[in-house]
Structure formats: structure tokens, C-alpha cells
C-alpha positions as CSV (number, residue, x, y, z in Angstrom):
1,M,0.0,0.0,0.0
2,P,1.5,3.4,-1.0
3,P,1.5,6.1,1.7
4,Q,-1.2,8.2,-0.1
5,A,-3.9,7.6,-2.6
6,P,-2.9,8.4,-6.3
7,V,-5.5,11.2,-6.4
8,V,-3.3,13.2,-4.0
9,E,-0.4,13.2,-6.3
10,R,-2.5,13.9,-9.4
11,A,-4.2,16.9,-7.8
12,A,-1.1,18.3,-6.3
13,R,0.8,18.0,-9.5
14,E,-1.9,19.9,-11.4
15,L,-1.7,23.0,-9.2
16,A,2.1,22.8,-8.8
17,R,2.3,22.8,-12.6
18,I,0.1,26.0,-12.8
19,L,2.4,27.8,-10.2
20,A,5.6,26.7,-12.0
21,T,4.3,27.8,-15.4
22,T,3.3,31.2,-14.1
23,W,6.7,31.6,-12.5
24,S,8.5,30.6,-15.6
25,E,6.6,33.2,-17.6
26,I,7.3,35.9,-15.1
27,V,11.0,35.1,-15.0
28,A,11.2,34.9,-18.8
29,E,9.4,38.3,-19.1
30,S,11.8,39.9,-16.7
31,E,14.8,38.6,-18.6
32,R,13.3,39.9,-21.9
33,A,13.0,43.3,-20.3
34,V,16.7,43.2,-19.4
35,R,17.7,42.2,-22.9
36,A,15.5,44.9,-24.4
37,G,17.3,47.5,-22.4
38,A,14.7,48.0,-19.7
39,S,13.1,51.1,-21.2
40,T,10.2,52.8,-19.4
41,E,7.7,51.3,-21.9
42,R,9.2,47.9,-21.5
43,L,9.1,48.1,-17.7
44,D,5.4,49.3,-17.8
45,E,4.6,46.3,-20.0
46,L,6.4,44.0,-17.5
47,R,4.4,45.4,-14.6
48,R,1.1,44.9,-16.4
49,S,2.0,41.4,-17.6
50,V,3.1,40.3,-14.1
51,E,-0.1,41.6,-12.5
52,Q,-2.3,39.9,-15.1
53,Q,-0.4,36.5,-14.6
54,L,-0.6,36.7,-10.8
55,A,-4.3,37.6,-10.9
56,R,-4.9,34.7,-13.3
57,L,-2.9,32.4,-11.0
58,E,-5.0,33.4,-8.0
59,G,-8.2,32.6,-9.9
60,Q,-6.8,29.3,-11.1
61,T,-6.0,28.4,-7.4
62,R,-9.5,29.2,-6.3
63,T,-10.9,26.9,-9.0
64,W,-8.5,24.1,-8.0
65,L,-9.5,24.5,-4.4
66,R,-13.2,24.2,-5.3
67,R,-12.9,21.4,-7.9
68,R,-9.8,19.3,-6.9
69,F,-9.0,19.8,-3.2
70,P,-12.2,18.2,-1.9
71,A,-11.1,15.0,-3.7
72,V,-7.9,15.0,-1.7
73,Y,-9.6,15.3,1.6
74,R,-12.3,12.8,0.6
75,A,-9.7,10.2,-0.4
76,G,-8.3,10.2,3.1
77,A,-11.7,10.1,4.6
78,E,-12.8,7.2,2.4
79,A,-9.7,5.2,3.2
80,A,-10.5,5.4,6.9
81,A,-14.2,4.7,6.2
82,A,-13.2,1.5,4.3
83,D,-11.0,0.4,7.2
84,V,-13.8,1.0,9.6
85,G,-16.4,-0.6,7.3
86,V,-18.7,2.3,6.8
87,T,-19.5,4.7,4.0
88,F,-18.1,8.3,4.1
89,S,-20.5,11.2,3.8
90,W,-19.9,14.9,4.1
91,T,-21.0,16.2,7.5
92,V,-20.6,19.7,9.0
93,V,-17.4,18.6,10.6
94,H,-15.8,17.5,7.3
95,T,-17.0,20.5,5.4
96,A,-15.7,22.9,8.1
97,A,-12.3,21.1,8.2
98,L,-12.0,21.2,4.4
99,N,-12.9,25.0,4.3
100,E,-10.3,25.7,6.9
101,L,-7.6,23.8,5.0
102,A,-8.5,25.4,1.7
103,A,-8.5,28.9,3.2
104,D,-5.0,28.2,4.7
105,L,-3.6,27.0,1.4
106,Y,-5.0,29.9,-0.5
107,E,-3.7,32.5,2.0
108,D,-0.2,31.0,1.6
109,V,-0.5,31.3,-2.2
110,L,-1.5,34.9,-1.8
111,K,1.4,35.6,0.5
112,S,3.7,34.3,-2.2
113,T,2.1,36.3,-4.9
114,R,2.4,39.4,-2.7
115,Y,6.1,38.7,-2.4
116,V,6.5,38.3,-6.1
117,R,4.7,41.6,-6.7
118,R,7.0,43.3,-4.2
119,D,10.1,41.9,-5.9
120,V,8.9,42.9,-9.3
121,K,8.4,46.5,-8.1
122,R,11.9,46.4,-6.5
123,F,13.3,45.1,-9.8
124,I,11.6,47.9,-11.8
125,R,12.8,50.5,-9.5
126,E,16.4,49.3,-9.8
127,A,16.0,49.1,-13.6
128,A,14.8,52.7,-13.7
129,R,17.7,53.8,-11.5
130,Q,20.2,52.1,-13.7
131,A,18.6,53.7,-16.8
132,T,19.1,57.2,-15.1
133,R,22.7,56.3,-14.2
134,R,23.3,55.1,-17.7
135,A,22.2,58.4,-19.1
136,L,24.3,60.5,-16.6
137,L,27.5,58.4,-16.9
138,G,27.3,57.7,-20.6
139,R,27.3,53.9,-20.2
140,T,26.0,51.7,-23.0
141,A,22.7,49.8,-22.7
142,Q,24.8,46.6,-23.0
143,Q,26.8,47.6,-19.9
144,E,23.8,48.4,-17.8
145,G,22.0,45.4,-19.1
146,R,24.8,43.1,-17.7
147,R,24.5,45.0,-14.4
148,L,20.8,44.6,-14.3
149,A,21.1,40.9,-15.2
150,R,23.3,40.4,-12.2
151,F,20.9,42.2,-10.0
152,L,18.1,40.0,-11.3
153,S,20.1,36.8,-10.7
154,E,21.5,37.7,-7.3
155,R,18.8,39.7,-5.7
156,G,15.8,39.6,-8.1
157,L,12.5,37.7,-8.2
158,H,11.5,35.3,-5.5
159,A,8.2,34.0,-4.0
160,V,9.1,33.5,-0.4
161,R,12.1,34.0,2.0
162,Y,12.6,31.3,4.7
163,R,13.8,32.0,8.2
164,N,17.3,30.9,7.3
165,G,17.4,33.7,4.6
166,A,17.0,31.4,1.6
167,R,14.8,32.8,-1.1
168,V,13.1,30.5,-3.6
169,G,10.9,30.9,-6.7
170,L,7.2,30.3,-7.0
171,D,8.0,27.0,-8.8
172,D,9.9,25.3,-6.0
173,Y,7.8,27.0,-3.2
174,G,4.6,26.2,-4.9
175,D,5.5,22.5,-5.4
176,M,6.4,22.2,-1.7
177,L,3.3,24.2,-0.6
178,V,0.8,22.2,-2.6
179,R,2.2,18.8,-1.8
180,T,2.5,19.5,1.9
181,K,-1.0,21.0,2.2
182,S,-2.4,18.1,0.2
183,A,-0.8,15.6,2.5
184,L,-2.3,17.4,5.5
185,A,-5.7,17.4,4.0
186,Y,-5.6,13.8,3.2
187,N,-4.6,12.8,6.7
188,E,-7.1,15.2,8.2
189,G,-9.9,13.4,6.3
190,T,-8.6,10.0,7.7
191,L,-8.4,11.2,11.3
192,N,-11.7,12.9,11.3
193,V,-13.5,9.8,10.1
194,G,-11.6,7.8,12.6
195,R,-12.8,10.1,15.4
196,E,-16.3,9.8,14.3
197,H,-16.3,6.1,14.6
198,G,-14.2,5.8,17.8
199,V,-10.9,4.6,16.3
200,V,-8.2,4.5,18.9
201,Y,-5.1,3.5,16.9
202,Y,-3.6,4.1,13.5
203,E,-1.0,2.4,11.4
204,V,1.6,4.7,9.8
205,F,2.4,4.4,6.1
206,D,5.4,6.3,5.1
207,G,8.5,6.2,2.8
208,P,11.4,3.8,3.8
209,G,13.7,5.5,6.2
210,C,11.5,8.5,6.9
211,G,11.6,9.4,10.6
212,W,8.6,10.0,12.8
213,S,9.0,13.6,14.0
214,T,11.5,14.7,11.3
215,H,12.8,13.1,8.2
216,N,16.1,12.2,9.9
217,D,14.5,11.1,13.2
218,G,16.1,7.9,14.3
219,Q,12.6,6.4,15.0
220,Q,11.4,5.1,11.7
221,A,7.7,6.0,11.0
222,L,6.8,3.1,8.7
223,G,4.9,0.5,10.5
224,M,4.3,2.4,13.8
225,I,1.0,2.1,15.6
226,V,0.1,5.5,17.0
227,T,-2.9,7.1,18.7
228,E,-5.0,9.9,17.2
229,D,-3.2,12.5,19.3
230,E,0.2,11.3,18.2
231,A,-1.0,11.3,14.5
232,R,-2.3,14.8,14.8
233,A,1.0,15.9,16.5
234,F,3.0,14.7,13.5
235,P,0.7,14.3,10.5
236,I,3.7,14.7,8.3
237,S,7.4,14.9,9.3
238,H,8.8,17.3,6.6
239,P,7.7,19.3,3.5
240,R,6.4,17.2,0.7
241,C,6.0,14.2,3.1
242,R,3.8,11.4,1.8
243,R,2.8,10.0,5.1
244,A,-0.6,8.5,5.6
245,F,-2.5,6.7,8.3
246,G,-4.5,3.5,8.3
247,A,-7.4,3.2,10.8
248,R,-7.0,0.1,13.0
249,P,-10.4,-0.4,14.6
250,D,-9.1,-3.9,15.6
251,L,-6.7,-2.4,18.1
252,V,-8.4,-1.2,21.3
253,T,-5.8,-1.7,24.0
254,P,-2.2,-0.5,24.5
255,E,-1.1,-4.2,24.6
256,A,-2.6,-4.9,21.3
257,A,-1.1,-1.8,19.8
258,R,2.4,-2.7,21.0
259,A,2.1,-6.2,19.6
260,A,1.1,-4.8,16.2
261,Q,4.0,-2.4,15.9
262,G,5.9,-2.8,12.6
263,G,3.8,-5.7,11.5
264,Q,2.3,-5.6,8.1
265,T,3.4,-2.2,6.7
266,T,7.1,-2.8,6.0
267,K,6.2,-5.9,4.0
268,R,3.7,-4.0,2.0
269,Q,6.2,-1.3,1.0
270,T,6.6,-2.2,-2.7
271,Q,9.5,-1.6,-5.1
272,A,7.1,0.5,-7.2
273,Q,6.8,3.0,-4.3
274,L,10.6,3.1,-4.0
275,R,10.9,3.8,-7.8
276,Q,8.2,6.6,-7.4
277,D,10.2,8.2,-4.5
278,E,13.4,8.2,-6.6
279,A,11.5,9.6,-9.7
280,R,10.3,12.4,-7.5
281,R,13.7,13.2,-6.2
282,A,15.1,13.2,-9.7
283,A,12.4,15.6,-10.8
284,Q,13.4,17.9,-7.9
285,R,17.1,17.7,-9.0
286,R,16.2,18.6,-12.5
287,R,14.2,21.7,-11.4
288,R,17.2,22.8,-9.3
289,Q,19.5,22.3,-12.3
290,R,17.2,24.3,-14.6
291,R,17.1,27.2,-12.1
292,Q,20.9,27.2,-11.7
293,R,21.3,27.3,-15.5
294,R,18.9,30.3,-15.8
295,E,20.9,32.1,-13.0
296,R,24.2,31.3,-14.8
297,R,22.9,32.6,-18.2
298,A,21.6,35.8,-16.4
299,R,25.1,36.5,-15.0
300,T,26.9,36.2,-18.4
């Protein structure tokens, strides 16, 4: 059994692709403005284009949250319902939980687009200053274009800044955000159904080697038997985590839970899942390499 239902990956990939495509268009438009000499007209065109693209992205995100996100929550809920032997139905509890999760994800997308808008304005101000400096000092457009390209590469457009100071684009951040929030929604559906039907213990499905509280935690999550409180404390262990929980209505005592630790799950971890994990890591490496190539080209 894979950690999460396939619908989670399909839905997350859809919105992540929209975010990445928007980001690629914004970066390409900024680079074209640099190559064109960053004239006032070109910068105004850049400002309008970025605003239109971000507004469209926000609309596409709202559509995704309305049409696709409920399926992610429902998949987790239906998995638990199947374990318990009941049929899932949308109650007030589930609807409220889904709405809260959707609002949280949308607010994070809005924060990232606000950050992009701020960086674009900062870039345009810098381009205007350099244009003035070029006129005063008699520098060529080519010289200032190289300076502006370095600024764009080293201090330019980003979607978010982490606490450690790292700044990342909307493509990487969006992929992390959507996959992380989708995992949380899937597990919330599972745990809410379990609570409705009095489930005490859950079996943990996770990637091989993934730790319980953090990815590098020495306590391997795969095969653990945990309570609802423990599951809610660590619904995932790291961004993009694919952890899931299987309701175990057959376990009702601490003794039974201890006896079941590490039982069936490790055996059910298939080679196909291992290949999927490696393919995902390879895709992440390719995205980093493409970003690094763009940055190198901008510096030359």
C-alpha cells in the first residue's frame, strides 16, 4: 500500500504545474525586459504582464481548491471509512475542516504572490535607477544590461524567503506548498472519520527511512502504531512528506497496539513505491539544475 492515494499526487501535480508555469513566464518576461534595455515602456509592460499573470494564478488556485482539493480530503476520509467498514459522507465537521484547510492554502498562495509583486516592483525601481545612471554616466545599454542581469540573478525575483534567509521561486515553493498541504488534507480526512467512529489507533504508512517527528529522526515511522493525538501531532514529518494513516479499529488496548508495531506495513512497502520516490527526487534535482542554468545565463 502506498502512503497516499494516487488522487493526492495527481491533484497536487496539477496546481504545482500551474504555479511553476506562471513563475517561468514571469522570469522569462523579466529577462526579456533586461535584454531589451529595460526602457520605461518595457518596464510598464512587464508590470502589467506580471499583474495579469498573478491575478490569473489566484483565480486558477481558487478553481483548483473548489474542484480538486475536496477529492484529496475525501480520499483520506474514504480510506478510513473503508478500514472501519462504513460509507463516508460529508458532514458539518468534514465541510468545516475542508474549508479551513482550503483557506489556509489559499492564504499561503496569496502571500507568495504578494512577495512576487514586491520583488517585481523592486526590480523595476532598480532598472529605472540604472537607466538614469546610464544616461548620466554615458554607459551603454549593453553595460547596464549586464549589471541589471546580475541584480536579477542575485537579488531579483522570489516567491518567499525562509527563516534561514534562503529565497526561492514560485515553482519550488509552490510545489512544496501544494504537496505539503495536500498531505495534511488527506490525513485530516482520515483522522476525522476515525474520530467519528471511535478509532483509537492508526498504522503509519510512510517512505522507507522517513523518521517520525522529522525526516532524519532515528525512529522510523513506517509500521508504527500511534494514537490519534500522536498522529495529529505529526501528520507529516517534513515538507512534501507522503505520510498516511490507516485506521486500525481492531486495536483497542495498549497491549494490542504494542504487539502490532511494525507488523504488516514494512512488508507492503513495494518496489514500485521506491521507484516513485526516486523519480520524485530526480524531478526535484532537474528543477534545481534548470534554475541554476537560468541564473548562470543571467550572470553572463
